[in-house]
C-alpha positions as CSV (number, residue, x, y, z in Angstrom):
1,M,0.0,0.0,0.0
2,G,1.5,3.3,-1.1
3,L,1.8,6.5,0.8
4,R,-1.0,8.1,-1.3
5,T,-3.4,5.3,-0.5
6,K,-2.4,5.3,3.2
7,T,-2.9,9.1,3.5
8,A,-6.2,9.1,1.7
9,L,-7.4,6.1,3.9
10,V,-6.4,7.9,7.1
11,I,-8.2,11.1,6.1
12,A,-11.3,9.1,5.1
13,L,-11.3,7.1,8.3
14,T,-10.8,10.3,10.4
15,T,-13.7,12.0,8.6
16,A,-15.9,9.0,9.1
17,L,-15.0,8.8,12.7
18,A,-15.6,12.5,13.3
19,A,-19.0,12.3,11.5
20,T,-20.0,9.2,13.6
21,V,-19.1,10.9,16.9
22,I,-20.8,14.1,16.0
23,G,-23.9,12.2,14.8
24,F,-24.0,10.2,18.1
25,L,-23.7,13.3,20.2
26,V,-26.4,15.2,18.3
27,H,-28.7,12.1,18.5
28,H,-28.1,11.7,22.2
29,R,-28.6,15.3,23.1
30,T,-31.7,15.6,20.9
31,A,-33.3,12.5,22.5
32,E,-32.6,13.9,26.0
33,N,-34.2,17.2,25.1
34,Q,-37.2,15.5,23.6
35,Q,-37.7,13.3,26.7
36,Q,-37.2,16.2,29.1
37,N,-39.8,18.4,27.2
38,A,-42.3,15.5,27.0
39,R,-41.9,14.7,30.7
40,T,-42.4,18.4,31.6
41,A,-45.5,18.6,29.4
42,V,-47.1,15.3,30.7
43,D,-46.3,16.3,34.3
44,D,-48.1,19.6,33.8
45,L,-51.0,17.7,32.4
46,L,-50.9,15.4,35.5
47,V,-51.1,18.4,37.9
48,E,-54.2,19.7,36.1
49,A,-55.7,16.2,36.2
50,L,-55.1,16.0,40.0
51,H,-56.8,19.3,40.5
52,D,-59.7,18.1,38.3
53,V,-60.1,14.9,40.3
54,A,-59.9,16.8,43.6
55,S,-62.6,19.2,42.4
56,G,-64.7,16.3,41.2
57,T,-64.7,17.2,37.5
58,G,-62.6,14.3,36.4
59,G,-61.2,15.8,33.1
60,S,-58.5,13.8,31.3
61,A,-57.4,11.9,34.4
62,L,-57.2,8.1,34.4
63,V,-58.0,6.4,37.7
64,D,-56.2,3.2,38.3
65,P,-55.8,2.4,34.6
66,P,-55.0,-1.3,34.0
67,E,-52.5,-0.5,31.2
68,L,-50.4,1.7,33.6
69,P,-46.8,0.3,33.5
70,A,-46.0,-1.8,36.5
71,A,-42.8,0.0,37.3
72,L,-44.6,3.4,37.4
73,R,-47.4,2.0,39.5
74,R,-45.0,0.6,42.1
75,G,-43.0,3.9,42.1
76,V,-46.0,6.1,43.0
77,T,-47.6,3.6,45.3
78,E,-44.5,3.2,47.5
79,R,-43.8,7.0,47.6
80,P,-46.1,9.9,47.5
81,V,-44.5,11.5,44.4
82,R,-45.4,12.4,40.9
83,A,-43.5,10.3,38.4
84,T,-43.2,10.0,34.6
85,Y,-42.4,6.9,32.6
86,L,-41.7,6.3,28.9
87,S,-43.1,3.0,27.7
88,A,-41.4,0.9,25.0
89,P,-42.7,1.3,21.5
90,G,-44.3,-2.2,21.5
91,G,-48.0,-1.4,21.6
92,A,-50.4,-0.4,18.8
93,D,-50.0,3.3,19.8
94,G,-46.3,3.2,19.8
95,P,-44.3,4.8,22.6
96,V,-46.3,6.5,25.3
97,M,-45.2,9.1,27.9
98,W,-46.9,8.4,31.2
99,A,-47.3,10.5,34.4
100,A,-48.9,9.3,37.6
101,A,-49.3,10.1,41.3
102,R,-51.2,8.6,44.2
103,Q,-54.2,10.4,45.6
104,G,-55.6,8.6,48.6
105,D,-56.0,4.9,47.7
106,E,-56.1,5.6,44.0
107,V,-53.5,6.1,41.4
108,I,-54.2,9.0,39.1
109,A,-52.4,8.9,35.7
110,V,-52.3,10.7,32.4
111,R,-50.8,9.6,29.1
112,R,-49.5,11.3,26.0
113,S,-48.3,9.7,22.7
114,Y,-44.6,9.9,22.2
115,A,-44.8,8.9,18.5
116,P,-44.2,12.4,17.1
117,Q,-41.0,12.7,19.0
118,A,-39.9,9.2,17.9
119,R,-40.6,10.0,14.3
120,A,-38.7,13.3,14.6
121,L,-35.7,11.5,16.1
122,A,-35.8,8.9,13.3
123,D,-35.9,11.7,10.7
124,L,-33.0,13.3,12.4
125,D,-31.0,10.0,12.4
126,R,-31.6,9.7,8.6
127,V,-30.4,13.2,8.1
128,L,-27.3,12.6,10.2
129,L,-26.6,9.3,8.4
130,G,-26.9,11.0,5.0
131,S,-24.8,14.0,6.0
132,G,-22.2,11.7,7.6
133,M,-21.9,9.6,4.4
134,A,-21.7,12.7,2.3
135,T,-19.0,14.1,4.6
136,T,-17.1,10.9,4.5
137,V,-17.2,10.8,0.6
138,L,-16.1,14.4,0.5
139,G,-13.3,13.6,3.0
140,C,-12.2,10.7,0.7
141,V,-12.1,13.0,-2.3
142,L,-10.3,15.7,-0.5
143,G,-8.0,13.2,1.1
144,G,-7.2,11.6,-2.2
145,G,-6.5,14.9,-3.7
146,A,-4.2,16.0,-0.9
147,A,-2.5,12.6,-0.9
148,A,-2.0,12.8,-4.7
149,V,-0.3,16.2,-4.3
150,I,1.9,15.0,-1.5
151,G,2.7,11.8,-3.3
152,R,3.6,13.7,-6.5
153,R,6.0,16.0,-4.6
154,I,7.6,13.1,-2.7
155,G,7.7,11.1,-5.9
156,A,9.5,13.9,-7.7
157,S,12.2,13.9,-5.0
158,A,12.5,10.1,-5.2
159,K,12.7,10.1,-9.0
160,A,15.4,12.8,-8.9
161,A,17.3,10.7,-6.3
162,R,17.1,7.6,-8.5
163,Q,18.3,9.5,-11.5
164,I,21.2,10.8,-9.5
165,A,22.0,7.3,-8.3
166,D,21.9,6.1,-11.9
167,G,24.5,8.7,-12.9
168,D,22.3,11.6,-14.1
169,L,23.8,14.4,-12.0
170,T,21.8,17.0,-13.8
171,A,18.6,15.8,-12.2
172,R,17.0,18.3,-9.8
173,V,13.8,18.7,-7.8
174,Q,11.8,21.8,-8.5
175,R,11.4,23.9,-5.4
176,A,7.8,24.2,-4.2
177,G,7.0,25.4,-0.8
178,K,9.0,25.6,2.4
179,D,7.4,22.7,4.3
180,E,9.0,19.4,5.1
181,I,8.6,18.1,1.6
182,G,10.1,21.2,0.1
183,Q,13.0,20.8,2.5
184,L,13.4,17.2,1.3
185,G,13.7,18.4,-2.3
186,A,16.2,21.1,-1.3
187,A,18.3,18.5,0.5
188,V,18.2,16.2,-2.6
189,N,19.4,19.2,-4.8
190,T,22.1,20.0,-2.3
191,M,23.3,16.4,-2.3
192,A,23.3,16.3,-6.1
193,D,25.4,19.6,-6.2
194,A,27.9,18.3,-3.7
195,L,28.1,14.9,-5.4
196,N,28.5,16.5,-8.8
197,D,31.3,18.8,-7.5
198,R,33.1,15.9,-5.9
199,L,32.9,13.6,-8.9
200,E,33.9,16.5,-11.2
201,A,37.0,17.1,-9.0
202,E,37.8,13.4,-9.1
203,R,37.5,13.3,-12.9
204,R,39.8,16.3,-13.3
205,V,42.4,14.9,-10.9
206,T,42.2,11.5,-12.7
207,A,42.5,13.0,-16.1
208,D,45.2,15.4,-15.1
209,I,47.3,12.6,-13.5
210,A,46.8,10.5,-16.6
211,H,47.8,13.3,-18.9
212,E,50.9,14.1,-16.8
213,L,51.9,10.4,-16.9
214,R,51.4,10.0,-20.6
215,T,54.5,11.8,-21.7
216,P,57.0,10.2,-19.3
217,V,55.4,6.8,-20.0
218,A,55.8,7.3,-23.7
219,G,59.4,8.2,-23.1
220,L,59.8,4.9,-21.1
221,V,58.3,2.9,-23.9
222,T,60.8,4.5,-26.4
223,A,63.7,3.9,-24.0
224,T,62.9,0.2,-23.6
225,G,63.3,-0.2,-27.3
226,L,66.9,1.0,-26.9
227,L,67.8,-1.6,-24.2
228,P,69.8,-4.6,-25.2
229,P,68.0,-7.9,-25.5
230,G,67.7,-10.0,-22.4
231,R,65.5,-11.1,-19.6
232,P,65.8,-7.8,-17.7
233,T,64.8,-5.9,-20.8
234,E,61.7,-8.2,-21.2
235,L,60.7,-7.5,-17.6
236,V,61.1,-3.8,-18.0
237,T,59.2,-3.8,-21.3
238,T,56.3,-5.8,-19.8
239,S,56.0,-3.5,-16.8
240,V,56.2,-0.3,-19.0
241,T,53.6,-1.7,-21.4
242,A,51.3,-2.5,-18.5
243,L,51.8,1.0,-17.1
244,R,51.1,2.5,-20.6
245,D,47.9,0.5,-20.9
246,L,46.8,1.6,-17.4
247,V,47.3,5.3,-18.3
248,E,45.3,4.8,-21.5
249,D,42.5,3.1,-19.5
250,V,42.4,6.0,-17.0
251,L,42.2,8.5,-19.8
252,E,39.4,6.5,-21.5
253,V,37.4,6.3,-18.2
254,A,37.9,10.0,-17.7
255,R,36.5,10.7,-21.2
256,L,33.6,8.3,-20.7
257,D,32.6,10.0,-17.4
258,V,31.8,13.2,-19.2
259,P,28.4,13.1,-20.9
260,G,28.5,14.0,-24.6
261,V,32.3,13.8,-25.0
262,E,32.3,10.4,-26.6
263,Q,30.2,9.9,-29.8
264,A,29.6,6.6,-31.6
265,D,30.7,6.3,-35.3
266,C,28.2,3.8,-36.6
267,A,28.4,1.5,-39.5
268,D,26.6,-1.7,-40.6
269,V,28.8,-4.6,-39.5
270,L,28.6,-8.4,-39.1
271,V,28.5,-9.4,-35.5
272,S,30.5,-12.6,-35.9
273,A,33.3,-10.6,-37.6
274,L,33.4,-8.2,-34.7
275,A,33.6,-11.0,-32.2
276,E,36.5,-12.8,-34.1
277,R,38.5,-9.6,-34.4
278,A,38.0,-8.8,-30.7
279,V,39.3,-12.2,-29.7
280,R,42.3,-11.9,-32.0
281,R,43.0,-8.5,-30.5
282,T,43.3,-10.0,-27.0
283,G,45.7,-12.7,-28.1
284,K,43.9,-15.0,-25.7
285,D,42.5,-18.5,-26.4
286,A,38.7,-18.2,-26.8
287,E,36.2,-20.1,-28.9
288,V,33.8,-18.1,-31.1
289,R,30.5,-19.9,-31.6
290,V,28.0,-18.5,-34.1
291,V,24.5,-19.7,-33.2
292,R,22.9,-17.1,-35.5
293,D,24.8,-14.3,-37.2
294,G,23.4,-10.9,-37.9
295,T,24.2,-7.4,-39.1
296,V,23.8,-4.4,-36.8
297,R,24.5,-0.7,-37.1
298,T,26.9,0.2,-34.4
299,D,30.4,1.5,-33.7
300,P,32.8,-1.5,-34.6
301,R,35.7,-0.1,-32.6
302,R,33.7,0.3,-29.4
303,V,32.1,-3.1,-29.7
304,E,35.5,-4.8,-30.2
305,R,36.8,-2.9,-27.1
306,I,33.9,-4.3,-25.0
307,I,34.2,-7.9,-26.2
308,A,38.0,-7.8,-25.8
309,N,37.7,-6.5,-22.3
310,L,35.2,-9.2,-21.4
311,V,37.4,-11.9,-22.8
312,S,40.5,-10.5,-21.1
313,N,38.5,-10.3,-17.8
314,A,37.5,-13.9,-18.1
315,H,41.1,-15.1,-18.7
316,R,42.5,-12.9,-15.9
317,H,40.0,-13.6,-13.2
318,A,38.2,-16.8,-14.1
319,A,39.1,-20.1,-15.7
320,P,39.1,-21.5,-19.2
321,P,37.5,-22.5,-21.5
322,V,36.2,-19.1,-22.5
323,V,33.5,-19.1,-25.1
324,V,32.2,-16.1,-27.1
325,E,28.7,-16.9,-28.4
326,V,27.0,-14.9,-31.1
327,A,23.2,-15.0,-31.4
328,G,22.1,-12.3,-33.8
329,P,22.8,-8.9,-32.1
330,V,23.6,-10.6,-28.8
331,V,27.1,-11.5,-27.8
332,G,27.8,-13.6,-24.7
333,V,31.2,-14.2,-23.1
334,R,31.2,-17.2,-20.8
335,D,33.9,-18.5,-18.5
336,H,34.1,-21.4,-16.1
337,G,35.5,-19.6,-13.0
338,P,33.9,-19.0,-9.6
339,G,31.5,-16.4,-10.8
340,F,31.0,-12.7,-10.2
341,P,30.9,-11.3,-6.6
342,D,27.5,-10.5,-5.2
343,A,28.5,-6.9,-4.7
344,L,29.3,-6.6,-8.4
345,L,25.9,-8.1,-9.5
346,S,24.0,-5.9,-7.2
347,E,25.9,-2.6,-7.4
348,G,27.7,-2.7,-10.7
349,P,31.4,-2.2,-11.4
350,R,33.5,0.3,-9.4
351,R,36.9,1.4,-10.6
352,F,39.9,0.5,-8.5
353,R,37.8,-1.9,-6.4
354,T,38.8,-5.5,-5.8
355,G,36.3,-8.2,-5.1
356,A,36.7,-11.2,-2.9
357,R,36.9,-13.6,-5.9
358,R,37.8,-11.3,-8.9
359,G,40.0,-8.3,-9.3
360,L,37.8,-5.4,-10.5
361,G,39.5,-2.5,-12.1
362,L,39.0,-0.2,-15.0
363,G,38.1,-2.8,-17.6
364,L,34.5,-3.2,-16.6
365,T,34.1,0.5,-16.0
366,I,35.1,0.9,-19.6
367,V,32.7,-1.8,-20.7
368,V,29.8,0.0,-19.0
369,G,30.9,3.3,-20.4
370,Q,31.3,2.1,-24.0
371,A,28.0,0.3,-23.8
372,R,26.3,3.5,-22.6
373,V,27.8,5.4,-25.6
374,L,26.5,2.7,-28.0
375,G,23.1,2.6,-26.3
376,A,23.6,-1.1,-25.8
377,R,22.8,-3.3,-22.8
378,V,25.2,-5.3,-20.8
379,R,24.1,-7.9,-18.3
380,F,26.2,-10.1,-16.0
381,E,25.1,-13.3,-14.3
382,N,26.4,-16.4,-12.5
383,L,25.3,-19.6,-14.1
384,P,23.7,-22.5,-12.1
385,G,26.2,-25.0,-13.5
386,G,29.2,-22.9,-12.5
387,G,31.0,-20.0,-14.2
388,A,29.8,-16.6,-15.2
389,R,28.4,-15.0,-18.4
390,A,28.5,-11.4,-19.6
391,T,26.0,-10.6,-22.3
392,L,26.2,-7.6,-24.7
393,D,22.9,-6.9,-26.4
394,L,23.5,-4.7,-29.5
395,G,19.9,-5.0,-30.6
396,S,18.7,-2.4,-28.1
397,A,21.0,0.2,-29.5
398,A,19.3,0.3,-32.9
399,G,22.1,2.4,-34.4
400,A,21.7,5.2,-31.7
401,A,24.8,7.0,-30.5
402,S,23.6,7.0,-26.9
403,S,20.6,5.6,-24.9
404,S,19.5,6.2,-21.4
405,A,17.9,2.8,-21.3
406,G,21.3,1.2,-21.8
407,D,22.7,3.3,-19.0
408,E,20.0,2.3,-16.7
409,D,20.4,-1.4,-17.4
410,A,24.1,-1.1,-16.9
411,A,23.8,0.6,-13.6
412,G,21.0,-1.8,-12.5
413,N,22.6,-5.1,-13.5
414,G,26.2,-4.4,-12.5
415,E,28.4,-5.2,-15.5
416,P,31.9,-6.3,-14.5
417,A,35.2,-5.1,-15.8
418,P,38.3,-7.0,-16.7
C-alpha cells in the first residue's frame, strides 16, 4: 500500500469517525431534550388532572388504569410523588409518555403519545446518516487529492534521487514550498550539487594525472626499445607496457565519465566478424560460436573494445575454457570460474575496487561506459552450473549513438570489468 493510499485512507477514516461521533452526540442530546420536554408537558397535564379529580370534575385523568406500566405503579404507590415513565414502542399506539401520582388509595395517571418525538428523532437520524456519508465521501475525495499532491511531490524527490544514483547528476527537484517536503527536495538538490562537484573534481584529478603520466610513460616505452635484448629488458618492457595500458585506460574512463564527449561512429557490421576480431585483438584463447549471425548498425571499434575487455577479464580472473557466443545482435562471453561477486551483481562495477573472488579495475568500468555510448545493454550473471556470463545486447542500440535505457540497465545489472 503506497503513501498516497495510506494518506487518503487515514483522512477518510478520520472523517468517518468524526461524522460518527458528531452524529452520536447530536442524536443523544436531541433525545434527551425531547424526553425532558415530554416529561415536563405530561407532568403539567398530571397536575391539572389531579386538580380536576380533587374538584370532582374528572377531566382527562385516568383512575387506576389497567394499562399503567407496573414500574410506574410501584413507584408512585411506594412513595407519594409524581413520576413519569416512557413506555417501550411495542403497543399499537407506539411509545407513550406516562405521568402518575397517588391520591388517597387511587393512582391518578395521564398519558401522551410519544410517537411524534420518535418520528422526529428517526428523521434526524436519517439526516445525520446521510450527511455523515456525504461528509465521508467528501473527505475521501479531498484526502485523495491531498494525498496525490503530497505523493507527487515526494515522488519527484524520489525520482530525482534515483536519476542521481543512476548517474544523471543534472537531475534536480523543483522547489515548491517551504514545508518538510520542500526541505526534502532542497536536500536532494544540495546532495546532487555536492556529489557533482566531488565527482567532477575526481574526474579532473584522474584526467590530469593520466595526462601528466602520458608523456613520461611514452618516453619509457621508447627507452625500452633501446635496451639490449635479455630477460631484464623483457621484464622492464612488460612493466612499462602495463603502465602505458593503465594510463590509457584511465584517460578513457575520464572521457567516458563526461556526458556527450564520446560519440559513436556507426556502420553496418557483421556481429561474428566483430567477435572474431576482438578475440584476435586480445591474443587469448577463446572459442567463437556463431549460433545465429546478424548485421547491426553500431560502432565497430567500441564493440570490439567491449568484447576484448570481457574476454581478457574472463582469462585474468576466471578459468578456461572461454566461449564467445554470437546469437544475432547478442554476444555472450562465458567462463568457467567461480562467478562474479555478489557486490558486483547488485551494485555494478566500481573502478579501483577488488572483489573477494575477482579483481575489479578499470576494464568493466570501460565496458559499461562504452555500452552507454552505444546505447547497448550489458548484463552479468552467475550460471547455475558454474561459471559466469557477460551478455552484450546490441539490438537495443538500434544504431543510436547513446541511450539512457542502456545506461539504466548497466547501472542496474552491474556489468563487470576485466
